[in-house]
ROLOMI-660926 format. One record per residue (C-alpha): residue number from 1; chain; x, y, z. Coordinates in Angstrom, 3 decimals. Layout:
N
+------+-------+----------+----------+----------+
: resi : chain :       px :       py :       pz :
+------+-------+----------+----------+----------+
:  NUM :     A :        X :        Y :        Z :
...
+------+-------+----------+----------+----------+
//
This chain:
127
+------+-------+----------+----------+----------+
: resi : chain :       px :       py :       pz :
+------+-------+----------+----------+----------+
:    1 :     A :   53.315 :  115.781 :  124.868 :
:    2 :     A :   49.784 :  114.834 :  125.906 :
:    3 :     A :   47.589 :  115.893 :  128.800 :
:    4 :     A :   44.286 :  114.128 :  129.278 :
:    5 :     A :   42.471 :  110.862 :  128.874 :
:    6 :     A :   41.469 :  109.138 :  125.656 :
:    7 :     A :   38.196 :  107.376 :  126.445 :
:    8 :     A :   38.142 :  105.338 :  123.228 :
:    9 :     A :   41.691 :  104.155 :  123.936 :
:   10 :     A :   41.035 :  100.410 :  123.555 :
:   11 :     A :   39.012 :  100.813 :  120.370 :
:   12 :     A :   41.728 :  102.950 :  118.764 :
:   13 :     A :   44.509 :  100.691 :  120.027 :
:   14 :     A :   42.858 :   97.538 :  118.613 :
:   15 :     A :   42.501 :   99.278 :  115.234 :
:   16 :     A :   46.191 :  100.125 :  115.189 :
:   17 :     A :   47.244 :   96.673 :  116.436 :
:   18 :     A :   45.250 :   95.013 :  113.630 :
:   19 :     A :   47.351 :   97.096 :  111.257 :
:   20 :     A :   50.572 :   95.749 :  112.804 :
:   21 :     A :   51.442 :   98.349 :  115.427 :
:   22 :     A :   52.891 :   97.153 :  118.730 :
:   23 :     A :   52.321 :   98.986 :  121.998 :
:   24 :     A :   54.743 :   98.901 :  124.911 :
:   25 :     A :   52.481 :  100.441 :  127.550 :
:   26 :     A :   48.800 :  100.900 :  128.326 :
:   27 :     A :   49.312 :  104.653 :  128.339 :
:   28 :     A :   47.048 :  106.801 :  126.198 :
:   29 :     A :   49.971 :  109.151 :  125.482 :
:   30 :     A :   51.590 :  106.291 :  123.567 :
:   31 :     A :   48.355 :  105.809 :  121.628 :
:   32 :     A :   48.296 :  109.489 :  120.642 :
:   33 :     A :   51.917 :  109.285 :  119.467 :
:   34 :     A :   51.353 :  106.104 :  117.419 :
:   35 :     A :   48.113 :  107.466 :  115.958 :
:   36 :     A :   49.764 :  110.732 :  114.875 :
:   37 :     A :   52.879 :  109.015 :  113.500 :
:   38 :     A :   50.735 :  106.613 :  111.479 :
:   39 :     A :   48.748 :  109.428 :  109.899 :
:   40 :     A :   51.908 :  111.393 :  109.110 :
:   41 :     A :   53.577 :  108.322 :  107.580 :
:   42 :     A :   50.553 :  107.984 :  105.291 :
:   43 :     A :   51.476 :  111.380 :  103.854 :
:   44 :     A :   48.887 :  113.544 :  105.596 :
:   45 :     A :   49.832 :  117.088 :  106.519 :
:   46 :     A :   50.190 :  117.985 :  110.175 :
:   47 :     A :   47.167 :  120.304 :  109.863 :
:   48 :     A :   45.062 :  117.458 :  108.505 :
:   49 :     A :   46.294 :  115.005 :  111.143 :
:   50 :     A :   45.449 :  117.364 :  114.007 :
:   51 :     A :   42.003 :  118.126 :  112.622 :
:   52 :     A :   41.266 :  114.406 :  112.195 :
:   53 :     A :   42.592 :  113.630 :  115.685 :
:   54 :     A :   40.029 :  115.953 :  117.274 :
:   55 :     A :   37.275 :  113.973 :  115.527 :
:   56 :     A :   38.777 :  110.486 :  116.047 :
:   57 :     A :   39.965 :  110.680 :  119.649 :
:   58 :     A :   37.276 :  110.749 :  122.326 :
:   59 :     A :   37.928 :  112.197 :  125.747 :
:   60 :     A :   39.423 :  115.291 :  127.253 :
:   61 :     A :   42.861 :  116.118 :  125.944 :
:   62 :     A :   45.291 :  118.676 :  124.742 :
:   63 :     A :   48.535 :  117.717 :  123.086 :
:   64 :     A :   51.567 :  119.128 :  121.387 :
:   65 :     A :   53.380 :  117.389 :  118.538 :
:   66 :     A :   56.487 :  118.201 :  116.566 :
:   67 :     A :   57.976 :  116.969 :  113.323 :
:   68 :     A :   61.388 :  117.945 :  111.956 :
:   69 :     A :   59.866 :  121.065 :  110.368 :
:   70 :     A :   56.608 :  121.786 :  112.178 :
:   71 :     A :   55.036 :  122.020 :  115.593 :
:   72 :     A :   51.354 :  122.000 :  116.422 :
:   73 :     A :   48.717 :  121.501 :  119.082 :
:   74 :     A :   45.201 :  120.122 :  119.292 :
:   75 :     A :   42.506 :  120.545 :  121.959 :
:   76 :     A :   39.407 :  118.405 :  122.305 :
:   77 :     A :   35.924 :  119.870 :  121.912 :
:   78 :     A :   35.355 :  120.247 :  125.667 :
:   79 :     A :   38.728 :  121.898 :  126.347 :
:   80 :     A :   38.767 :  120.531 :  129.888 :
:   81 :     A :   42.557 :  120.131 :  129.868 :
:   82 :     A :   44.457 :  123.391 :  130.172 :
:   83 :     A :   46.825 :  124.822 :  127.604 :
:   84 :     A :   48.223 :  128.325 :  127.329 :
:   85 :     A :   49.998 :  129.837 :  124.359 :
:   86 :     A :   52.395 :  132.747 :  124.091 :
:   87 :     A :   53.481 :  133.796 :  120.611 :
:   88 :     A :   55.687 :  136.558 :  119.276 :
:   89 :     A :   57.312 :  137.068 :  115.892 :
:   90 :     A :   60.381 :  135.229 :  117.224 :
:   91 :     A :   58.976 :  132.421 :  119.361 :
:   92 :     A :   56.101 :  130.191 :  120.387 :
:   93 :     A :   55.772 :  128.889 :  123.941 :
:   94 :     A :   53.077 :  126.427 :  124.988 :
:   95 :     A :   52.451 :  125.105 :  128.488 :
:   96 :     A :   49.676 :  123.574 :  130.525 :
:   97 :     A :   49.693 :  126.450 :  133.026 :
:   98 :     A :   50.438 :  130.152 :  132.827 :
:   99 :     A :   52.846 :  129.926 :  135.775 :
:  100 :     A :   55.174 :  127.867 :  133.551 :
:  101 :     A :   55.274 :  130.612 :  130.953 :
:  102 :     A :   55.790 :  133.274 :  133.615 :
:  103 :     A :   58.913 :  131.432 :  134.754 :
:  104 :     A :   60.349 :  131.803 :  131.266 :
:  105 :     A :   59.950 :  135.571 :  131.449 :
:  106 :     A :   60.481 :  136.604 :  135.092 :
:  107 :     A :   59.280 :  140.088 :  135.891 :
:  108 :     A :   57.665 :  140.546 :  132.496 :
:  109 :     A :   53.984 :  140.820 :  131.744 :
:  110 :     A :   53.147 :  138.392 :  128.949 :
:  111 :     A :   49.995 :  138.234 :  126.897 :
:  112 :     A :   49.146 :  134.546 :  126.737 :
:  113 :     A :   45.953 :  133.025 :  125.380 :
:  114 :     A :   44.139 :  129.748 :  125.866 :
:  115 :     A :   43.248 :  128.022 :  122.605 :
:  116 :     A :   39.523 :  127.543 :  122.060 :
:  117 :     A :   37.817 :  124.154 :  122.352 :
:  118 :     A :   38.121 :  121.878 :  119.334 :
:  119 :     A :   40.966 :  123.829 :  117.777 :
:  120 :     A :   44.386 :  123.075 :  116.399 :
:  121 :     A :   47.209 :  125.150 :  114.990 :
:  122 :     A :   50.552 :  124.519 :  113.360 :
:  123 :     A :   53.689 :  126.507 :  112.767 :
:  124 :     A :   56.417 :  125.757 :  110.238 :
:  125 :     A :   60.095 :  126.167 :  110.867 :
:  126 :     A :   61.795 :  128.863 :  108.836 :
:  127 :     A :   64.856 :  127.546 :  107.080 :
+------+-------+----------+----------+----------+
//
């Protein structure tokens, strides 16, 4: 899931196309997905991929990514795109607006936070 605009979209897309990737849209969300998948397929950890993405992708963005065993988010250095996080010992909920989280827990007061600019975080699935 991606919210934002990648301003170096065409530069990044051409790089990936030269390496054999095909794009089906002109949507920067597709670029983020292909970029992340490529890095993961090269054997990088999700932590490393998210950290590199903040440096490589220009623009204002926040995104959420999942693999079979992990989930993580990244926010650009300006943090212009909203993201809120609610975490307990049993769950993690991430949304673009607090009202979405409030709908998950009607009548309850939740303590959500907004991740800081230029940050990322991952969680691993317990098996």
